[in-house]
C-alpha positions in Angstrom: -13.0 -4.4 4.1 -11.5 -1.7 2.2 -8.0 -1.9 1.4 -5.3 0.2 0.0 -2.3 -0.7 -1.4 0.4 1.6 -2.1 3.1 -0.3 -4.4 2.3 -2.8 -7.2 5.2 -4.9 -7.4 5.8 -8.4 -6.4 4.3 -8.2 -2.7 1.5 -5.5 -3.7 0.7 -7.5 -7.1 0.0 -10.3 -4.7 -1.7 -9.1 -1.9 -4.2 -7.2 -4.4 -4.6 -10.6 -6.3 -5.5 -12.7 -3.3 -7.2 -10.0 -0.7 -9.5 -9.2 -3.7 -10.3 -12.7 -4.9 -11.2 -13.1 -0.7 -14.2 -10.3 -1.3 -12.1 -7.5 -0.4 -12.6 -4.1 -1.8 -9.1 -3.3 -3.3 -7.7 -0.2 -4.5 -3.8 -0.4 -5.8 -1.3 2.4 -6.7 2.4 2.7 -7.6 4.5 5.7 -8.4 3.9 6.1 -11.6 0.3 6.0 -12.7 -2.9 3.5 -13.0 -2.3 3.0 -16.3 1.1 1.1 -15.2 -0.4 -1.2 -13.1 -0.1 -5.1 -14.1 -3.6 -6.5 -15.2 -2.9 -9.4 -13.1 -3.0 -7.3 -9.8 -6.5 -6.6 -11.3 -7.6 -9.5 -12.7 -10.0 -10.6 -9.2 -11.6 -7.1 -8.8 -8.7 -4.7 -7.1 -8.7 -1.6 -8.9 -6.1 1.2 -10.3 -6.0 4.1 -8.8 -3.6 7.0 -8.0 -1.4 6.8 -4.7 -3.2 9.6 -2.8 -6.5 7.8 -3.6 -5.1 4.6 -2.3 -5.5 6.1 1.2 -8.7 7.4 1.0 -11.8 5.7 2.5 -10.1 2.6 3.5 -9.9 0.5 6.8 -6.0 -0.8 6.0 -3.2 0.7 4.4 -0.5 -1.7 2.9 2.8 0.3 2.2 4.9 -2.1 -0.1 7.4 0.2 -0.9 10.9 0.8 0.0 11.7 2.1 3.4 13.4 5.2 2.0 10.2 6.1 0.2 8.1 5.9 3.1 8.9 9.2 5.0 7.9 11.3 1.8 4.4 9.2 1.4 3.8 9.6 5.3 2.0 12.9 4.7 -0.2 11.8 2.5 -1.5 9.0 5.0 -1.8 11.6 8.0 -3.5 14.0 5.8 -5.9 11.5 4.9 -6.2 10.0 8.8 -7.1 13.4 10.0 -9.4 14.3 7.3 -11.2 11.5 8.3 -10.8 11.7 11.9 -10.2 8.2 12.1 -10.0 6.3 15.9 -7.1 3.7 14.2 -5.5 3.8 11.0 -3.1 0.4 10.6 0.1 0.7 8.6 1.4 -2.7 7.6 5.2 -2.4 5.9 6.5 -4.7 3.4 7.6 -7.8 4.7 11.0 -8.3 2.2 12.6 -5.3 4.4 12.1 -6.9 7.6 15.8 -8.0 7.6 17.3 -4.8 6.0 17.4 -2.9 9.1 20.9 -0.8 9.6 23.3 -3.2 11.6 25.9 -1.7 13.7 29.5 -2.6 12.6 31.6 -4.8 15.0 34.9 -3.3 15.4 
């Protein structure tokens, strides 16, 4: 499977390492540049790319970035999906943010 990961922190790096070791074609990107990605993330065959390239020509995009940065990246994902005329584009948000949704204050 062709997988693009945007976010090369602890979770993105681990996913890159494990998924490429399992035989998947993995591209990983961060907000800086491909040269700044930890070599450990690439040690099992993943490729470091620019963020826009990570979502191009893949079957799954994993966003491992803070929730407040996702809206800015959404146009890149949408534009790539439209160009490719995909029937389905899977977005998997980073699990570490699942419990940080805004909560109502009790009075």
